[in-house]
LOFI-778495 format. One record per residue (C-alpha): residue number from 1; residue in one letter; chain; x, y, z. Coordinates in pm, 1 decimal. Each point is the difference from the previous one (the first is absolute). Layout:
BEGIN
(NUM 'A' 'A' (X Y Z)) ...
***
This chain:
BEGIN
(1 'M' 'A' (1730.5 2128.2 712.9)) (2 'S' 'A' (-56.1 -377.1 8.2)) (3 'N' 'A' (214.5 -229.7 -212.6)) (4 'G' 'A' (-319.1 -165.4 -125.9)) (5 'N' 'A' (68.8 -339.4 160.8)) (6 'L' 'A' (-312.2 -148.5 156.9)) (7 'H' 'A' (-79.0 -318.1 189.7)) (8 'K' 'A' (-334.9 -140.7 -109.8)) (9 'V' 'A' (-212.4 -295.3 107.7)) (10 'W' 'A' (120.0 -177.4 -316.5)) (11 'G' 'A' (370.0 87.7 36.9)) (12 'E' 'A' (210.6 306.4 -78.3)) (13 'R' 'A' (6.7 272.2 -263.7)) (14 'R' 'A' (339.0 159.4 -70.2)) (15 'R' 'A' (-15.1 317.8 -205.6)) (16 'I' 'A' (262.5 16.0 -276.5)) (17 'L' 'A' (-115.6 307.8 -192.8)) (18 'L' 'A' (-264.1 267.7 39.8)) (19 'T' 'A' (-61.1 278.9 -249.5)) (20 'D' 'A' (-310.5 201.5 -85.9)) (21 'Q' 'A' (-99.3 -260.7 -258.8)) (22 'T' 'A' (169.4 -325.7 103.4)) (23 'E' 'A' (38.1 -222.8 306.5)) (24 'I' 'A' (220.9 -306.9 6.0)) (25 'D' 'A' (-19.4 -228.1 301.6)) (26 'L' 'A' (151.6 -332.6 97.0)) (27 'L' 'A' (-263.3 -216.0 171.0)) (28 'Y' 'A' (94.7 -285.1 233.3)) (29 'V' 'A' (-319.2 -203.2 28.6)) (30 'K' 'A' (-48.6 -284.5 248.0)) (31 'K' 'A' (-165.8 -326.6 -105.6)) (32 'D' 'A' (-377.3 -13.3 61.2)) (33 'T' 'A' (-40.8 377.1 29.0)) (34 'F' 'A' (-196.3 243.6 -213.8)) (35 'C' 'A' (-21.2 372.3 -52.3)) (36 'S' 'A' (-321.3 198.0 21.8)) (37 'T' 'A' (-252.2 -25.9 -282.1)) (38 'H' 'A' (20.5 344.2 -155.2)) (39 'L' 'A' (7.7 217.5 -307.6)) (40 'H' 'A' (196.0 304.4 -106.4)) (41 'I' 'A' (-166.4 304.6 -150.4)) (42 'T' 'A' (277.8 87.4 -246.4)) (43 'K' 'A' (304.6 -207.6 95.1)) (44 'I' 'A' (100.8 -303.6 -207.6)) (45 'N' 'A' (176.0 -288.6 179.1)) (46 'K' 'A' (235.4 -252.2 -152.7)) (47 'F' 'A' (109.1 -291.7 216.4)) (48 'V' 'A' (314.3 -195.8 -91.2)) (49 'V' 'A' (81.4 -316.3 196.3)) (50 'V' 'A' (371.0 -23.1 85.4)) (51 'E' 'A' (-30.8 -312.4 218.0)) (52 'G' 'A' (-292.3 -216.0 110.0)) (53 'K' 'A' (-356.0 -39.7 -121.4)) (54 'V' 'A' (-282.8 252.7 25.0)) (55 'R' 'A' (-360.9 4.9 -117.1)) (56 'I' 'A' (-142.8 329.7 -123.1)) (57 'E' 'A' (-378.5 16.5 27.4)) (58 'T' 'A' (-211.6 254.0 -185.4)) (59 'E' 'A' (-371.9 38.2 -49.9)) (60 'F' 'A' (49.2 -184.3 -332.5)) (61 'G' 'A' (197.9 -300.0 118.5)) (62 'K' 'A' (322.3 -132.9 150.9)) (63 'K' 'A' (355.4 -30.1 -131.7)) (64 'T' 'A' (279.5 -194.6 170.1)) (65 'L' 'A' (345.6 149.3 -46.4)) (66 'K' 'A' (335.6 -170.5 50.6)) (67 'K' 'A' (358.2 126.1 -21.3)) (68 'N' 'A' (54.6 253.6 -281.9)) (69 'Q' 'A' (-372.0 26.0 -81.3)) (70 'S' 'A' (-195.2 324.5 22.6)) (71 'F' 'A' (-354.2 132.9 0.2)) (72 'E' 'A' (-127.5 353.3 -54.9)) (73 'V' 'A' (-308.7 137.7 172.4)) (74 'K' 'A' (-147.8 308.8 -165.1)) (75 'S' 'A' (-212.8 239.8 199.5)) (76 'P' 'A' (-270.7 -28.0 122.9)) (77 'L' 'A' (13.8 -381.9 -0.1)) (78 'I' 'A' (-70.5 -158.0 341.6)) (79 'H' 'A' (286.0 -231.5 96.5)) (80 'R' 'A' (208.6 -167.1 271.4)) (81 'F' 'A' (289.3 -242.5 25.5)) (82 'I' 'A' (32.5 -321.6 199.3)) (83 'A' 'A' (340.8 -159.4 68.7)) (84 'L' 'A' (-3.4 -371.0 -76.2)) (85 'E' 'A' (365.6 -19.3 114.6)) (86 'D' 'A' (233.7 241.1 176.5)) (87 'S' 'A' (55.1 243.8 -285.0)) (88 'I' 'A' (182.7 310.1 -111.8)) (89 'M' 'A' (-165.8 232.1 -249.9)) (90 'I' 'A' (79.3 327.9 -163.5)) (91 'E' 'A' (-300.8 230.4 -10.1)) (92 'L' 'A' (19.2 269.8 -265.5)) (93 'A' 'A' (-270.3 263.4 39.9)) (94 'Y' 'A' (-41.6 288.9 -238.1)) (95 'V' 'A' (-249.1 240.6 -155.4)) (96 'D' 'A' (-45.8 75.6 -369.5)) (97 'K' 'A' (-108.0 358.1 70.2)) (98 'G' 'A' (37.7 234.6 294.4)) (99 'F' 'A' (160.3 -100.8 326.6)) (100 'I' 'A' (-29.4 -286.1 248.6)) (101 'Q' 'A' (-239.0 105.3 273.4)) (102 'P' 'A' (48.1 -117.5 361.9)) (103 'K' 'A' (-369.8 -96.6 30.0)) (104 'D' 'A' (-19.9 -180.4 -335.3)) (105 'I' 'A' (-97.9 -329.5 167.3)) (106 'K' 'A' (-356.1 -108.5 85.7)) (107 'R' 'A' (-2.7 -308.9 222.3)) (108 'K' 'A' (-290.8 -244.1 -20.0)) (109 'S' 'A' (126.6 -240.5 268.4)) (110 'Q' 'A' (304.9 -41.0 224.3)) (111 'G' 'A' (303.8 -210.0 -60.3)) (112 'G' 'A' (85.5 -289.4 227.6)) (113 'R' 'A' (115.2 -358.7 24.5)) (114 'I' 'A' (-139.8 -341.0 -70.7)) (115 'V' 'A' (-13.4 -186.4 331.4)) (116 'K' 'A' (-105.4 -366.8 -1.0)) (117 'G' 'A' (-147.4 44.4 -348.6)) (118 'K' 'A' (-208.8 305.1 91.9)) (119 'E' 'A' (67.0 360.5 -100.5)) (120 'M' 'A' (40.4 226.4 301.1)) (121 'T' 'A' (22.5 377.2 -36.3)) (122 'E' 'A' (253.5 206.5 190.7)) (123 'D' 'A' (-270.5 121.9 243.3)) (124 'N' 'A' (-124.5 -354.8 67.0)) (125 'M' 'A' (354.3 -118.0 64.8)) (126 'R' 'A' (63.6 290.6 237.3)) (127 'K' 'A' (-319.6 -80.0 196.8)) (128 'K' 'A' (105.6 -366.0 36.2)) (129 'G' 'A' (357.7 88.4 97.9)) (130 'L' 'A' (144.8 -155.0 -315.9)) (131 'L' 'A' (167.3 309.0 -140.4)) (132 'D' 'A' (376.2 14.8 42.4)) (133 'L' 'A' (85.5 322.2 -183.8)) 
***
């Protein structure tokens, strides 16, 4: 079984806890990167910034978070994060009822990096030879 640590286009996810109803991850997010735009069917996410500066974008607006600030995203709200600085976040994910499902996520667009002021998805970066994962 995997330890839950994953390298992503935006940085690294380190799994701290996984139960049937809760996931706690430490996210190391590189400046000028963003996760996929997505929603969760039942899972609720709470992001807590430990270091750095991150913008959370939802279909209703944007919120910039700094050290010790948090933001909760209830399902099925479409959201993503963008690192404005190298950042460390705690991501708390949980369900009010039932269990966390492996396919709870519905992605609308890929994550990627901002290169020369332009957003580039992971696939676009791979095609141009800019991906160093």
